[in-house]
C-alpha positions in Angstrom: 86.2 58.4 94.8 83.0 56.4 94.2 82.9 52.3 94.0 80.7 49.5 93.7 79.3 48.5 97.2 81.3 46.4 99.2 84.5 47.1 97.3 87.6 49.4 98.0 90.3 51.0 96.1 93.6 52.4 96.2 94.1 55.2 93.7 97.6 57.1 93.4 96.9 60.9 93.0 99.3 63.9 91.9 99.0 66.5 94.9 96.7 68.9 92.9 94.4 66.3 93.0 95.2 65.1 96.3 94.9 68.8 97.5 91.0 69.1 95.7 90.1 65.8 97.6 91.6 67.2 101.2 88.7 69.7 101.1 86.4 67.4 101.5 88.1 63.9 103.4 90.4 63.4 106.2 94.2 63.2 105.3 95.8 60.6 107.4 100.3 61.0 107.7 102.1 57.8 108.5 105.6 59.3 108.7 106.8 59.1 112.1 105.8 61.9 114.6 108.7 63.7 115.0 108.8 64.2 111.1 105.0 65.1 111.2 106.1 67.7 114.0 108.9 69.5 112.0 106.4 70.5 109.3 102.5 68.5 107.8 99.9 69.0 105.6 97.2 71.5 107.5 94.7 69.5 109.5 96.5 66.6 108.6 95.7 63.3 111.1 98.7 61.7 112.4 98.5 57.6 112.7 102.5 56.7 112.5 103.1 53.8 110.8 107.1 53.8 112.8 107.2 56.1 116.2 110.6 58.0 116.2 112.4 55.1 117.3 111.7 52.4 115.6 111.7 54.5 111.9 115.8 55.4 113.2 116.3 51.9 114.0 114.7 51.0 110.6 116.6 53.4 108.7 120.0 52.4 110.2 119.2 49.0 109.1 118.8 50.1 106.0 122.2 51.9 105.5 124.2 48.8 107.4 122.2 46.1 105.7 120.7 46.8 103.0 116.8 47.1 101.7 115.4 43.7 102.7 116.8 43.6 106.1 115.2 47.2 106.7 112.3 45.9 105.0 112.1 42.8 107.4 112.3 45.2 110.4 109.5 47.7 109.4 107.1 44.6 109.1 108.1 43.0 112.6 107.2 46.5 113.7 104.0 47.1 112.0 102.2 43.8 111.8 101.6 43.6 115.3 100.2 47.2 115.7 98.0 46.3 112.5 94.4 46.2 114.6 96.2 49.7 116.6 96.0 51.2 112.7 92.6 50.6 112.4 91.5 52.2 115.7 93.1 54.6 115.6 91.4 55.5 112.1 88.3 54.5 113.0 88.6 57.2 116.2 89.2 59.9 114.3 87.4 59.3 111.3 83.7 58.4 110.2 84.3 59.2 106.7 85.2 55.6 104.4 86.9 57.6 102.0 90.4 58.8 103.5 94.0 60.2 101.3 97.2 58.7 103.0 100.8 59.5 102.7 104.4 59.3 103.7 107.4 60.6 103.1 108.0 59.8 99.4 105.1 57.9 98.5 107.2 54.3 99.2 106.4 51.2 101.2 105.4 53.2 104.5 102.2 54.9 102.7 102.2 51.8 100.5 101.4 49.2 103.3 99.2 51.5 105.2 97.0 52.2 102.3 97.0 48.1 101.8 95.6 48.0 105.7 93.2 51.0 105.0 91.6 49.4 102.4 91.1 45.7 103.7 89.6 47.7 106.6 86.8 48.9 103.9 88.2 52.4 103.4 88.5 54.1 99.5 92.5 55.6 99.8 94.1 58.5 97.6 97.9 57.9 97.9 99.7 60.8 97.3 102.3 60.0 94.3 105.6 61.4 95.8 104.2 61.9 99.4 104.9 64.9 101.4 108.5 65.6 99.7 106.2 66.1 96.1 103.4 68.3 98.5 106.4 70.5 99.2 108.1 71.0 95.5 104.4 71.8 94.7 103.3 74.1 97.4 106.5 76.2 96.5 106.1 75.8 92.9 101.9 77.4 93.6 103.7 80.1 96.1 106.2 81.7 93.4 102.9 82.2 91.1 102.8 86.2 90.1 100.0 88.3 91.9 99.2 91.4 91.8 100.2 93.0 95.4 99.6 96.1 97.1 101.9 95.8 100.5 100.9 98.0 103.7 103.8 99.4 104.9 104.5 102.5 107.2 106.8 103.1 110.4 106.5 101.2 113.6 103.5 101.5 115.6 101.1 102.6 112.6 98.5 100.2 113.7 98.9 98.0 110.0 98.0 94.7 111.4 94.3 96.8 112.7 94.2 98.0 108.9 94.6 95.0 107.0 92.3 93.7 109.5 90.2 95.9 108.2 90.8 95.6 104.6 90.1 92.3 104.9 86.3 92.9 106.4 85.6 94.9 104.1 86.0 92.1 101.3 89.4 92.5 100.3 91.7 89.7 99.7 94.8 89.5 102.7 97.2 87.5 104.0 98.1 88.4 107.6 101.6 87.1 107.2 102.5 87.9 111.1 99.5 86.2 112.3 101.0 82.8 110.4 103.9 83.3 111.1 103.0 84.4 115.4 105.0 87.4 115.6 104.3 90.8 115.1 108.0 91.3 113.6 110.2 93.5 116.2 112.2 92.1 119.4 108.9 92.3 120.9 106.8 90.8 118.5 106.5 87.5 120.4 104.9 88.8 123.6 101.7 87.9 123.7 102.1 85.5 120.7 101.7 81.4 120.6 104.9 79.6 120.0 106.4 80.1 116.4 105.9 77.4 114.0 108.5 75.5 112.1 109.1 77.2 109.2 108.4 74.5 107.0 105.1 74.2 108.5 104.7 78.3 108.4 104.8 77.8 104.6 102.4 75.0 104.7 100.0 77.0 106.7 101.3 80.1 104.1 100.1 78.0 100.9 96.4 76.5 103.0 95.8 80.7 102.2 97.4 81.4 99.4 95.4 78.5 97.9 92.0 80.8 98.8 92.7 83.4 96.9 91.3 84.3 93.4 95.3 85.3 92.0 93.0 87.8 89.5 92.3 89.7 92.4 94.5 92.0 94.4 96.4 90.7 97.6 96.9 92.4 100.5 100.0 91.9 102.6 102.1 93.9 105.4 105.3 94.9 104.1 107.6 92.3 106.2 111.6 92.1 105.6 112.9 88.1 104.8 112.1 87.0 108.4 109.2 87.2 110.7 110.5 86.4 114.6 112.4 82.6 113.6 110.7 82.0 110.3 111.5 82.8 107.2 109.5 84.3 104.0 109.7 81.7 100.8 112.2 84.0 98.1 109.1 84.3 95.5 107.2 85.7 98.5 109.7 88.4 99.3 110.4 89.2 96.0 107.0 89.5 95.4 106.5 92.4 98.0 109.8 94.1 97.2 108.2 94.4 94.0 104.6 95.7 94.9 103.0 98.7 95.3 103.8 99.7 98.5 101.7 102.4 100.4 102.4 103.6 103.0 100.5 104.9 105.8 101.5 108.2 107.6 100.3 108.5 111.8 101.3 111.2 114.3 104.3 110.0 116.2 102.4 110.8 119.8 99.4 108.1 118.2 102.0 105.6 117.7 103.7 106.0 120.7 100.6 105.5 122.8 99.3 102.6 120.5 102.8 100.8 121.1 102.4 101.5 125.3 98.9 100.0 125.0 99.8 97.1 123.4 103.0 96.3 125.3 102.9 98.3 128.2 101.0 95.2 130.6 104.0 92.6 129.8 106.1 91.7 132.5 109.1 94.1 132.8 111.5 91.2 132.6 110.4 90.4 129.1 110.6 94.2 127.8 114.2 94.7 129.2 115.1 91.5 127.7 113.5 93.1 124.4 115.3 95.8 124.8 118.8 94.6 125.7 118.7 92.8 122.4 118.3 95.9 120.4 121.1 97.6 122.9 124.0 97.8 120.7 122.1 99.8 118.0 120.6 102.1 120.5 123.8 102.4 122.1 124.9 102.1 125.5 123.2 105.6 126.5 120.2 105.3 124.9 119.6 102.0 126.0 119.9 102.6 129.7 117.7 105.4 129.2 115.2 103.2 127.8 115.7 100.7 130.6 115.7 103.3 133.3 112.4 104.7 131.9 110.8 101.2 132.2 111.2 100.4 135.7 110.0 103.8 136.8 106.8 103.2 134.7 107.6 106.2 132.0 106.4 103.4 129.1 105.8 106.4 126.4 109.8 107.0 126.8 110.9 103.7 126.5 108.7 103.6 123.1 110.1 106.9 121.5 113.3 105.6 122.6 112.3 102.5 120.8 111.4 103.9 117.7 114.5 106.2 117.1 115.6 103.0 116.2 113.0 101.3 114.4 112.2 104.0 112.5 116.2 104.6 111.4 115.9 101.1 110.1 112.5 101.5 108.5 114.1 104.3 106.3 117.6 102.3 105.4 115.1 99.0 104.6 113.4 102.0 102.1 116.7 103.0 100.5 117.2 99.4 99.7 114.2 98.4 98.2 113.8 97.5 94.4 110.2 99.2 93.5 109.9 102.4 93.0 105.9 101.7 93.1 105.5 104.0 96.5 102.7 106.2 97.8 102.2 107.7 100.8 98.8 108.2 102.5 97.8 110.2 105.4 95.6 108.4 108.5 94.2 109.6 111.5 94.3 106.5 113.6 91.0 106.8 115.5 88.6 105.2 113.1 90.1 102.0 111.4 87.4 101.0 109.1 87.2 104.5 108.1 91.5 104.8 107.2 91.3 101.7 105.6 88.2 102.8 103.2 90.8 105.3 102.4 93.5 102.8 101.6 91.3 101.0 99.6 90.2 103.7 97.3 94.0 105.1 97.1 95.7 102.0 96.2 93.6 101.2 93.5 94.6 104.2 92.1 98.3 103.4 92.7 98.4 100.2 90.9 
């Protein structure tokens, strides 16, 4: 993106080049705030051509009266805000080179690119817009990887083990971390709000794009849903077909881990979570769990919850397509030592 002094340019580029440039230059998303909130390129800055109301009005006019009337209305909204667009960009951007996109790479981004160019910025314009970006990342997430999947019963400390595996130099994608959810009915406790499904995929691709696909990638064994977000089908397929390393940990240690992790939360939140699996626990066991919770017998609550989750995990294992399943005992005492053993064992199994 070089140019002669005092000259600026607008250059349309494809998603691959756009995302490479995005590691160095600001991405300006000119869609409405509502569109941006639903999903955006990680790190993008929203300077909307239209607000949500204006966008809705222009869209309605397009349907009812045609393209020319919609364009005129859009210009009526946009032209008085030209100075605001430039000032907003200058407040957040010191780079003379920027990347701009709208939904489909149409009039919105073209108009804003012209405004920014006249203000002295070199502009890369995403061909096909955010829609092309979304199509591109789905294609990239479908690329095959050598995957080792870390599995095991609830309470086995798989997330801590994955973090230790990462600290030892392995490639790890923390799906639950990206989803802001730990996977069970208790999984939202202590987490920030989950992203939209669209934004989850965008963040997943950002991590995926940093991987060396010639090397092994470690992930935790997940079902299709993590809380309210859904894993992309190609990722689910690779998890199901990857080499599964199941960690084995003593039940008493698992119970203790869950007590340490969840006993500090509000009892009403814990009770609500128990009731959400009440149908599968059965009425008697649900009442026992609630009574134990009310009397601070957290180890009993954990044991009852695990009676459900262990059965559910065995059921999921019976349905697993891949037969590449290997078990390894871990101590649950020294997570780094356990992680080293898992890494060594995992490479022998693939």
